[in-house]
NURODO-582820 format. One record per residue (C-alpha): residue number from 1; residue in one letter; x, y, z. Coordinates in Angstrom, 2 decimals, always signed. Layout:
<recs>
REC    i  aa       px       py       pz
REC  NUM   a        X        Y        Z
...
</recs>
This chain:
<recs>
REC    i  aa       px       py       pz
REC    1   m   +86.96   +50.75  +148.72
REC    2   e   +89.48   +52.65  +146.49
REC    3   k   +89.64   +56.63  +147.08
REC    4   k   +88.30   +57.27  +143.46
REC    5   d   +85.47   +54.90  +144.08
REC    6   f   +84.57   +56.27  +147.46
REC    7   e   +84.76   +59.88  +146.32
REC    8   a   +82.26   +58.81  +143.71
REC    9   w   +79.93   +57.11  +146.01
REC   10   l   +80.12   +60.22  +148.41
REC   11   d   +78.89   +62.77  +145.72
REC   12   n   +76.04   +60.42  +144.67
REC   13   i   +75.14   +59.81  +148.18
REC   14   s   +75.31   +63.62  +148.98
REC   15   i   +73.10   +64.53  +146.10
REC   16   t   +70.51   +62.04  +146.88
REC   17   f   +70.56   +63.20  +150.63
REC   18   l   +69.97   +66.95  +149.47
REC   19   s   +66.87   +65.71  +147.89
REC   20   l   +65.33   +64.16  +150.81
REC   21   t   +62.70   +65.65  +152.74
REC   22   d   +63.88   +66.61  +156.62
REC   23   l   +61.86   +63.81  +158.18
REC   24   q   +63.75   +61.60  +155.76
REC   25   k   +67.34   +63.37  +156.39
REC   26   n   +66.68   +62.65  +160.21
REC   27   e   +65.65   +58.82  +159.54
REC   28   t   +68.93   +58.77  +157.33
REC   29   l   +71.01   +60.15  +160.16
REC   30   d   +69.54   +58.02  +162.90
REC   31   h   +70.12   +54.78  +160.72
REC   32   l   +73.83   +55.90  +160.16
REC   33   i   +74.54   +56.72  +164.06
REC   34   s   +73.13   +53.34  +164.76
REC   35   l   +75.59   +51.78  +162.49
REC   36   s   +78.35   +53.72  +163.98
REC   37   g   +81.12   +52.75  +166.33
REC   38   a   +82.80   +54.47  +169.31
REC   39   v   +85.40   +56.23  +167.02
REC   40   q   +82.66   +57.62  +164.65
REC   41   l   +80.74   +58.67  +167.72
REC   42   r   +83.47   +60.55  +169.34
REC   43   h   +84.26   +61.95  +165.65
REC   44   l   +80.33   +63.08  +165.68
REC   45   s   +80.13   +64.54  +169.30
REC   46   n   +83.77   +66.86  +168.75
REC   47   n   +82.47   +68.21  +165.42
REC   48   l   +78.68   +68.87  +166.81
REC   49   e   +80.39   +71.20  +169.36
REC   50   i   +82.23   +73.28  +167.11
REC   51   l   +79.13   +73.46  +164.74
REC   52   l   +76.52   +74.36  +167.52
REC   53   k   +78.32   +76.60  +169.73
REC   54   r   +79.15   +79.81  +167.64
REC   55   d   +80.84   +82.76  +169.52
REC   56   f   +78.64   +85.43  +168.29
REC   57   l   +80.95   +88.15  +169.68
REC   58   k   +83.54   +87.07  +167.13
REC   59   l   +81.23   +86.77  +164.35
REC   60   l   +78.70   +89.53  +164.67
REC   61   p   +79.59   +93.20  +163.65
REC   62   l   +80.88   +95.13  +166.79
REC   63   e   +77.97   +97.75  +166.87
REC   64   l   +75.56   +94.32  +166.74
REC   65   s   +77.26   +93.05  +169.82
REC   66   f   +77.27   +96.00  +171.72
REC   67   y   +73.63   +96.35  +171.25
REC   68   l   +72.88   +92.74  +172.60
REC   69   l   +75.18   +93.38  +175.30
REC   70   k   +72.91   +96.52  +176.46
REC   71   w   +70.32   +94.20  +177.41
REC   72   l   +72.17   +91.99  +179.92
REC   73   d   +71.73   +92.02  +183.82
REC   74   p   +74.51   +93.14  +186.00
REC   75   q   +75.57   +89.78  +187.18
REC   76   t   +75.37   +88.17  +183.70
REC   77   l   +77.44   +91.00  +182.13
REC   78   l   +80.25   +90.52  +184.67
REC   79   t   +79.93   +86.67  +183.79
REC   80   c   +80.39   +87.23  +180.23
REC   81   c   +83.93   +89.25  +180.98
REC   82   l   +85.30   +85.97  +182.38
REC   83   v   +84.30   +83.74  +179.34
REC   84   s   +87.13   +84.67  +177.28
REC   85   k   +89.79   +87.44  +176.72
REC   86   q   +87.99   +88.03  +173.50
REC   87   w   +84.76   +88.53  +175.06
REC   88   n   +86.36   +90.81  +178.20
REC   89   k   +88.25   +92.94  +175.54
REC   90   v   +84.99   +93.58  +173.68
REC   91   i   +82.69   +94.15  +176.58
REC   92   s   +85.22   +96.29  +178.06
REC   93   a   +85.48   +98.69  +174.90
REC   94   c   +81.96   +99.42  +174.90
REC   95   t   +81.03  +103.10  +176.95
REC   96   e   +77.25  +102.69  +175.88
REC   97   v   +77.17   +99.08  +177.45
REC   98   w   +78.59  +100.31  +180.81
REC   99   q   +76.36  +103.34  +180.85
REC  100   t   +73.41  +101.56  +180.09
REC  101   a   +74.04   +99.18  +182.86
REC  102   c   +74.69  +102.00  +185.39
REC  103   k   +71.63  +103.73  +184.40
REC  104   n   +69.45  +100.54  +184.85
REC  105   m   +70.56  +100.69  +188.11
REC  106   g   +69.79  +104.34  +189.09
REC  107   w   +72.78  +105.69  +188.56
REC  108   q   +73.32  +109.32  +186.95
REC  109   i   +75.52  +109.46  +183.61
REC  110   d   +77.54  +112.32  +182.31
REC  111   d   +77.58  +111.48  +178.45
REC  112   s   +80.40  +113.76  +177.81
REC  113   v   +82.77  +111.12  +179.45
REC  114   q   +83.35  +108.45  +176.68
REC  115   d   +85.98  +106.50  +178.46
REC  116   p   +84.45  +102.71  +178.74
REC  117   l   +87.07  +102.08  +181.36
REC  118   h   +86.08  +104.78  +183.70
REC  119   w   +82.13  +103.59  +182.94
REC  120   k   +83.23   +99.95  +184.10
REC  121   k   +84.64  +101.15  +187.15
REC  122   v   +81.79  +103.28  +187.97
REC  123   y   +79.44  +100.25  +187.32
REC  124   l   +81.72   +98.18  +189.70
REC  125   k   +81.28  +100.77  +192.22
REC  126   a   +77.43  +100.77  +191.56
REC  127   i   +77.25   +97.13  +191.97
REC  128   l   +78.45   +97.35  +195.32
REC  129   r   +76.47  +100.17  +196.54
REC  130   m   +73.38   +98.74  +195.41
REC  131   k   +74.38   +95.41  +197.02
REC  132   q   +74.76   +97.23  +200.19
REC  133   l   +71.29   +98.79  +199.69
REC  134   k   +69.59   +95.57  +199.16
REC  135   d   +71.45   +93.76  +202.20
REC  136   h   +70.54   +97.01  +204.44
REC  137   e   +74.27   +97.68  +205.11
REC  138   a   +74.63  +100.98  +203.25
REC  139   f   +74.59  +103.32  +206.26
REC  140   e   +75.85  +103.83  +209.43
REC  141   t   +74.79  +106.04  +212.48
REC  142   s   +76.49  +108.66  +215.27
REC  143   s   +75.15  +111.24  +217.65
REC  144   l   +75.43  +114.82  +218.46
REC  145   i   +75.27  +115.90  +221.94
REC  146   g   +74.95  +119.10  +223.40
REC  147   h   +71.57  +120.70  +224.04
REC  148   s   +70.15  +120.19  +227.43
REC  149   a   +66.41  +120.39  +226.75
REC  150   r   +64.16  +119.25  +223.78
REC  151   v   +65.09  +119.83  +220.32
REC  152   y   +62.49  +121.29  +218.37
REC  153   a   +63.64  +122.30  +215.00
REC  154   l   +66.37  +121.12  +212.48
REC  155   y   +67.72  +122.33  +209.28
REC  156   y   +70.44  +120.82  +206.98
REC  157   k   +72.76  +122.60  +204.44
REC  158   d   +76.24  +121.93  +202.81
REC  159   g   +77.13  +119.59  +205.62
REC  160   l   +76.02  +121.72  +208.34
REC  161   l   +73.26  +120.92  +210.40
REC  162   c   +71.67  +123.50  +212.65
REC  163   t   +69.55  +122.34  +215.68
REC  164   g   +66.95  +124.89  +217.58
REC  165   s   +66.10  +123.71  +221.25
REC  166   d   +64.08  +124.52  +224.21
REC  167   d   +66.98  +125.21  +226.23
REC  168   l   +66.79  +128.60  +224.56
REC  169   s   +69.79  +127.97  +222.09
REC  170   a   +70.66  +127.12  +218.40
REC  171   k   +73.63  +125.03  +217.29
REC  172   l   +75.55  +124.73  +214.04
REC  173   w   +77.16  +121.44  +213.76
REC  174   d   +79.67  +119.99  +211.08
REC  175   v   +78.11  +116.52  +210.25
REC  176   s   +81.40  +115.27  +209.25
REC  177   t   +83.31  +115.57  +212.27
REC  178   g   +80.68  +115.92  +214.53
REC  179   q   +81.86  +119.30  +216.35
REC  180   c   +79.89  +122.35  +217.50
REC  181   i   +80.75  +125.30  +215.44
REC  182   y   +78.65  +127.78  +216.75
REC  183   g   +76.28  +127.99  +219.59
REC  184   i   +74.23  +131.31  +220.36
REC  185   q   +71.35  +132.00  +222.82
REC  186   t   +68.05  +132.48  +221.24
REC  187   h   +64.20  +132.13  +221.98
REC  188   t   +62.63  +128.96  +221.87
REC  189   c   +62.78  +127.59  +218.44
REC  190   a   +60.20  +125.93  +216.29
REC  191   a   +61.52  +126.44  +213.08
REC  192   v   +65.25  +127.31  +211.94
REC  193   k   +66.93  +128.19  +208.54
REC  194   f   +70.51  +129.62  +207.96
REC  195   d   +73.34  +130.68  +205.82
REC  196   e   +76.91  +131.27  +206.07
REC  197   q   +76.11  +134.91  +207.86
REC  198   k   +72.70  +134.44  +209.72
REC  199   l   +70.30  +132.22  +211.30
REC  200   v   +66.36  +132.73  +211.14
REC  201   t   +64.29  +131.22  +213.76
REC  202   g   +60.57  +130.91  +214.26
REC  203   s   +59.25  +130.74  +217.80
REC  204   f   +56.72  +129.18  +220.05
REC  205   d   +56.55  +133.22  +221.45
REC  206   n   +54.87  +134.05  +218.28
REC  207   t   +57.80  +136.03  +216.84
REC  208   v   +60.78  +135.52  +213.92
REC  209   a   +64.07  +136.41  +214.66
REC  210   c   +67.42  +136.79  +212.71
REC  211   w   +70.77  +136.27  +214.19
REC  212   e   +74.42  +136.70  +213.29
REC  213   w   +76.43  +133.44  +213.76
REC  214   s   +79.85  +135.42  +214.42
REC  215   s   +78.41  +137.61  +217.44
REC  216   g   +75.33  +135.82  +218.27
REC  217   a   +73.80  +139.24  +218.17
REC  218   k   +69.59  +139.51  +217.32
REC  219   t   +69.94  +141.81  +214.22
REC  220   q   +66.03  +141.76  +213.35
REC  221   h   +62.83  +140.81  +215.04
REC  222   f   +59.53  +140.31  +213.19
REC  223   r   +56.29  +140.75  +215.39
REC  224   g   +52.95  +140.25  +214.28
REC  225   h   +51.74  +136.66  +214.41
REC  226   t   +49.45  +135.63  +217.58
REC  227   g   +50.25  +131.95  +217.37
REC  228   a   +53.38  +129.96  +217.24
REC  229   v   +55.61  +130.36  +214.19
REC  230   f   +56.12  +126.78  +212.92
REC  231   s   +57.85  +127.34  +209.58
REC  232   v   +60.08  +130.15  +208.03
REC  233   d   +62.20  +130.72  +204.51
REC  234   y   +63.39  +133.40  +202.96
REC  235   n   +65.14  +134.82  +200.02
REC  236   d   +67.88  +137.22  +199.81
REC  237   e   +67.48  +138.53  +196.31
REC  238   l   +63.72  +139.44  +197.14
REC  239   d   +64.55  +140.65  +200.52
REC  240   v   +61.73  +138.60  +201.66
REC  241   l   +60.90  +136.10  +204.47
REC  242   v   +57.65  +134.27  +204.75
REC  243   s   +56.53  +132.34  +208.00
REC  244   g   +53.46  +130.10  +208.87
REC  245   s   +51.89  +130.19  +212.16
REC  246   a   +49.21  +128.58  +214.21
REC  247   d   +47.30  +131.35  +213.78
REC  248   f   +46.37  +130.12  +210.46
REC  249   t   +48.25  +132.66  +208.64
REC  250   v   +51.17  +133.19  +206.31
REC  251   k   +53.11  +136.66  +206.98
REC  252   v   +55.67  +138.27  +204.31
REC  253   w   +57.97  +140.55  +205.81
REC  254   a   +60.86  +142.75  +204.49
REC  255   l   +64.01  +140.62  +205.62
REC  256   s   +66.23  +143.66  +206.24
REC  257   t   +63.71  +145.85  +208.09
REC  258   g   +61.40  +143.57  +209.84
REC  259   t   +58.39  +145.18  +208.65
REC  260   c   +55.27  +143.20  +207.54
REC  261   l   +54.61  +143.70  +204.05
REC  262   n   +51.45  +141.37  +203.47
REC  263   t   +49.40  +138.62  +205.69
REC  264   l   +47.87  +135.95  +203.52
REC  265   t   +44.76  +134.38  +204.78
REC  266   g   +42.67  +131.46  +203.90
REC  267   h   +44.35  +128.53  +206.01
REC  268   t   +41.70  +126.97  +208.43
REC  269   e   +44.46  +124.99  +210.20
REC  270   w   +47.82  +125.27  +211.51
REC  271   v   +50.38  +126.50  +208.84
REC  272   t   +52.93  +124.19  +209.54
REC  273   k   +55.31  +124.18  +206.12
REC  274   v   +56.07  +127.46  +204.01
REC  275   v   +58.52  +126.98  +200.99
REC  276   l   +59.89  +130.00  +198.91
REC  277   q   +61.15  +128.20  +195.58
REC  278   k   +61.61  +129.47  +191.90
REC  279   c   +59.09  +128.00  +189.13
REC  280   k   +60.88  +126.03  +186.51
REC  281   v   +57.63  +125.34  +184.14
REC  282   k   +55.63  +127.65  +182.52
REC  283   s   +51.74  +127.86  +182.62
REC  284   l   +48.88  +130.16  +182.42
REC  285   m   +49.53  +131.42  +185.79
REC  286   h   +53.38  +131.55  +186.07
REC  287   s   +56.53  +131.41  +183.95
REC  288   p   +59.97  +129.97  +184.93
REC  289   g   +62.20  +132.24  +187.15
REC  290   d   +59.08  +133.36  +189.03
REC  291   h   +59.30  +133.16  +192.77
REC  292   i   +56.35  +130.84  +194.21
REC  293   l   +55.47  +130.45  +197.59
REC  294   l   +53.93  +127.26  +199.05
REC  295   s   +51.90  +127.12  +202.14
REC  296   a   +50.68  +124.10  +203.69
REC  297   d   +48.32  +123.10  +206.92
REC  298   k   +46.73  +119.78  +207.81
REC  299   y   +44.40  +119.37  +204.50
REC  300   e   +45.64  +121.91  +201.81
REC  301   i   +48.38  +123.21  +200.01
REC  302   k   +48.16  +126.97  +198.82
REC  303   i   +50.18  +128.43  +195.94
REC  304   w   +51.00  +132.38  +195.74
REC  305   p   +52.86  +134.12  +193.22
REC  306   i   +55.10  +136.00  +195.73
REC  307   g   +57.57  +137.18  +193.36
REC  308   r   +55.10  +139.37  +191.22
REC  309   e   +53.25  +141.64  +193.96
REC  310   i   +53.37  +141.69  +197.76
REC  311   n   +49.62  +141.91  +197.81
REC  312   c   +49.41  +138.70  +195.76
REC  313   k   +46.08  +136.41  +195.59
REC  314   c   +46.12  +132.46  +196.01
REC  315   l   +46.63  +131.13  +192.62
REC  316   k   +45.47  +127.54  +193.49
REC  317   t   +44.59  +125.26  +196.51
REC  318   l   +45.44  +122.03  +196.34
REC  319   s   +43.81  +118.81  +198.37
REC  320   v   +43.70  +115.33  +198.35
REC  321   s   +40.01  +114.86  +199.42
REC  322   e   +37.28  +117.60  +199.24
REC  323   d   +35.40  +116.57  +202.35
REC  324   r   +38.64  +116.69  +204.46
REC  325   s   +38.62  +113.25  +205.27
REC  326   i   +42.10  +112.78  +204.25
REC  327   s   +44.82  +114.84  +206.02
REC  328   l   +48.33  +115.72  +204.77
REC  329   q   +51.44  +115.24  +206.54
REC  330   p   +53.62  +117.89  +207.41
REC  331   r   +56.28  +116.99  +204.88
REC  332   l   +56.30  +118.98  +201.39
REC  333   h   +58.63  +118.91  +198.46
REC  334   f   +58.77  +121.47  +195.77
REC  335   d   +61.50  +121.60  +192.98
REC  336   g   +59.81  +124.16  +190.63
REC  337   k   +58.53  +121.52  +188.66
REC  338   y   +56.63  +119.20  +191.05
REC  339   i   +54.69  +119.44  +194.08
REC  340   v   +55.01  +116.02  +196.24
REC  341   c   +53.34  +115.81  +199.84
REC  342   s   +52.43  +112.59  +201.63
REC  343   s   +49.11  +111.23  +203.26
REC  344   a   +47.81  +108.18  +204.96
REC  345   l   +46.85  +107.02  +201.25
REC  346   g   +50.42  +107.36  +199.77
REC  347   l   +52.57  +109.82  +197.90
REC  348   y   +50.78  +112.98  +195.98
REC  349   q   +52.75  +114.21  +192.91
REC  350   w   +51.18  +117.26  +191.17
REC  351   d   +52.49  +118.67  +188.09
REC  352   f   +53.07  +122.39  +188.46
REC  353   a   +52.55  +123.51  +185.02
REC  354   s   +48.68  +122.09  +185.22
REC  355   y   +48.36  +121.41  +189.02
REC  356   d   +47.00  +117.98  +187.72
REC  357   i   +47.90  +114.90  +190.02
REC  358   l   +50.46  +112.82  +187.87
REC  359   r   +50.37  +110.12  +190.26
REC  360   v   +49.67  +108.47  +193.76
REC  361   i   +52.24  +106.35  +195.01
REC  362   k   +51.13  +103.57  +197.42
REC  363   p   +53.53  +101.89  +199.65
REC  364   p   +52.73   +98.36  +200.91
REC  365   d   +49.45   +98.03  +202.93
REC  366   f   +51.28   +97.61  +206.34
REC  367   l   +53.03  +100.53  +205.95
REC  368   n   +52.32  +104.19  +206.80
REC  369   v   +55.33  +106.07  +205.77
REC  370   s   +56.06  +109.71  +205.61
REC  371   l   +57.94  +111.78  +202.83
REC  372   l   +61.69  +112.96  +203.56
REC  373   g   +62.75  +113.74  +200.03
REC  374   f   +61.84  +113.13  +196.41
REC  375   g   +63.81  +112.90  +193.26
REC  376   e   +63.79  +111.79  +189.72
REC  377   i   +64.83  +108.19  +190.88
REC  378   f   +64.56  +107.80  +194.25
REC  379   a   +62.52  +108.78  +197.30
REC  380   l   +63.54  +108.89  +201.08
REC  381   l   +60.54  +107.74  +203.37
REC  382   f   +60.17  +107.02  +206.74
REC  383   d   +57.72  +105.67  +209.56
REC  384   n   +58.21  +105.13  +213.40
REC  385   r   +60.59  +101.87  +212.86
REC  386   y   +62.64  +102.38  +209.59
REC  387   l   +64.08  +104.79  +207.13
REC  388   y   +63.02  +103.26  +203.56
REC  389   i   +64.51  +103.79  +199.73
REC  390   m   +62.09  +103.84  +197.33
REC  391   d   +62.76  +103.13  +193.38
REC  392   l   +60.48  +105.48  +191.75
REC  393   r   +60.65  +103.70  +188.56
REC  394   t   +59.23  +100.66  +190.05
REC  395   e   +57.76  +102.04  +193.18
REC  396   k   +59.24   +99.35  +195.12
REC  397   l   +61.07   +99.54  +198.35
REC  398   i   +64.75   +98.68  +197.71
REC  399   s   +66.35   +99.07  +201.18
REC  400   r   +65.40  +100.12  +204.69
REC  401   w   +67.23  +101.02  +207.98
REC  402   p   +66.39  +100.58  +211.60
REC  403   l   +65.61  +103.92  +213.25
REC  404   p   +65.49  +104.40  +217.10
REC  405   e   +62.71  +105.53  +219.15
REC  406   y   +62.79  +109.07  +218.31
REC  407   r   +60.86  +112.23  +219.28
REC  408   k   +57.67  +112.56  +217.45
REC  409   s   +56.70  +115.91  +215.93
REC  410   k   +53.14  +116.74  +214.62
REC  411   r   +54.61  +119.48  +212.70
REC  412   g   +57.46  +117.56  +211.38
REC  413   s   +60.16  +119.90  +212.40
REC  414   s   +62.18  +117.37  +214.39
REC  415   f   +63.23  +115.05  +211.39
REC  416   l   +64.68  +115.80  +207.83
REC  417   a   +66.47  +114.41  +205.14
REC  418   g   +70.24  +115.30  +204.49
REC  419   e   +71.67  +115.40  +201.19
REC  420   m   +69.47  +115.09  +198.62
REC  421   s   +71.31  +115.04  +195.24
REC  422   w   +71.53  +111.43  +195.13
REC  423   l   +67.97  +111.06  +194.86
REC  424   n   +68.16  +112.05  +191.10
REC  425   g   +70.46  +109.22  +190.82
REC  426   l   +73.53  +107.89  +192.69
REC  427   n   +76.95  +108.84  +190.40
REC  428   g   +79.44  +107.26  +192.87
REC  429   q   +80.38  +110.81  +194.28
REC  430   n   +77.16  +111.96  +195.88
REC  431   d   +76.27  +109.12  +198.21
REC  432   t   +78.47  +110.42  +201.16
REC  433   g   +77.42  +112.57  +204.14
REC  434   l   +74.03  +113.05  +205.88
REC  435   v   +71.11  +111.01  +205.00
REC  436   f   +68.72  +111.32  +207.78
REC  437   a   +68.44  +113.51  +211.09
REC  438   t   +66.06  +113.44  +213.99
REC  439   s   +65.98  +114.63  +217.84
REC  440   m   +65.89  +111.91  +220.53
REC  441   p   +64.01  +111.82  +223.84
REC  442   d   +67.45  +112.59  +225.63
REC  443   h   +67.93  +115.65  +223.77
REC  444   s   +70.77  +114.25  +221.27
REC  445   i   +70.32  +114.28  +217.59
REC  446   h   +70.53  +110.92  +215.91
REC  447   l   +72.30  +110.93  +212.53
REC  448   v   +72.06  +108.60  +209.70
REC  449   l   +75.20  +108.87  +207.36
REC  450   w   +76.24  +106.94  +204.29
REC  451   k   +78.73  +104.41  +204.87
REC  452   e   +82.15  +104.69  +202.79
REC  453   h   +82.41  +102.38  +199.65
REC  454   g   +84.11   +99.12  +200.45
</recs>
């Protein structure tokens, strides 16, 4: 057929084809394919691949490409970087894509940093750390050896761990090196808390004492309880020390003089935990900046406005069962916004502004876990066999680490969490140092530490 005749025929066929219904078009194509030979079928195959496989990252506006990429899971996102140089260039150029991917894995994001290469590196570090957690390979262990009798009390702060023992001593350890910095002679310690200059101890001899690290001298002695002192806390700004005791009372002391300012009553069980903390939310009963005292026993948590007046009255009593059928475990978290405590039924979280229970987090049926630390993203839990990390967004356990046969404590003083900032979200810098410490039957201290990034 001559070219001119062929072009006229093709125009006529095209006009007719466009007038057909979809079904008729399909039947026409089927018939033409059946008449085609190998050359025509190969030509058809090559052109169909080009027509059907569109590169949307090239065709879409850049902002739409970024929006779509934000929805990809970690593995798919990394796979997309390998598709082509163009894809890798587009994906690597989007700060928001990498920031969103990091957020989805529980990572803290500093929005002021807008360098996409920085966030891609953070993301790759996050992938590695989360894989280590999932594979139960994120931690390592070590021991501190030095006490000659049972270790009853532990307190951690800024890389330093204080231990109080039945051997009438307290020691201050550098967790990173395992070296003992100070060792001083004390009474039998049931509770300890320290800062750079001093150590405060609560004792089974019913007293509280303050010691100077550098000299080991006792600088203050607080006498008045008629039962063992299980928990202490203090605030230098207020010049106040508080203590919870087996005599069912909480005492408020002048930290500098040792004078008892008030005795808070109302508990009907041992007071195993006292926490002195600034309030961060407003309610009818308190304002941001107010100092609040929490005291906990086996069944109740009492809230006291300690910063307003020494002779304060209890603002509120919290419990998880009116008939006392459910007991609280001696682990209490208060960050000024929320109160969290664990029981046999799970973790209870109260809103401090309203005192309402926000949620009850129930672990799997076969676990009876206790609280160690609670943040915005993660919670650190443990039982007799394992240390657990829970993603609070899904309330699923995402990692565990085996624990040895540690010394049990009804008061919860012989085990504690280490660094806590990562519970509000990992950032590639805060997953270092101590995770968990507990005293052992052989008088050593068992440490669980973050393993360095691979």
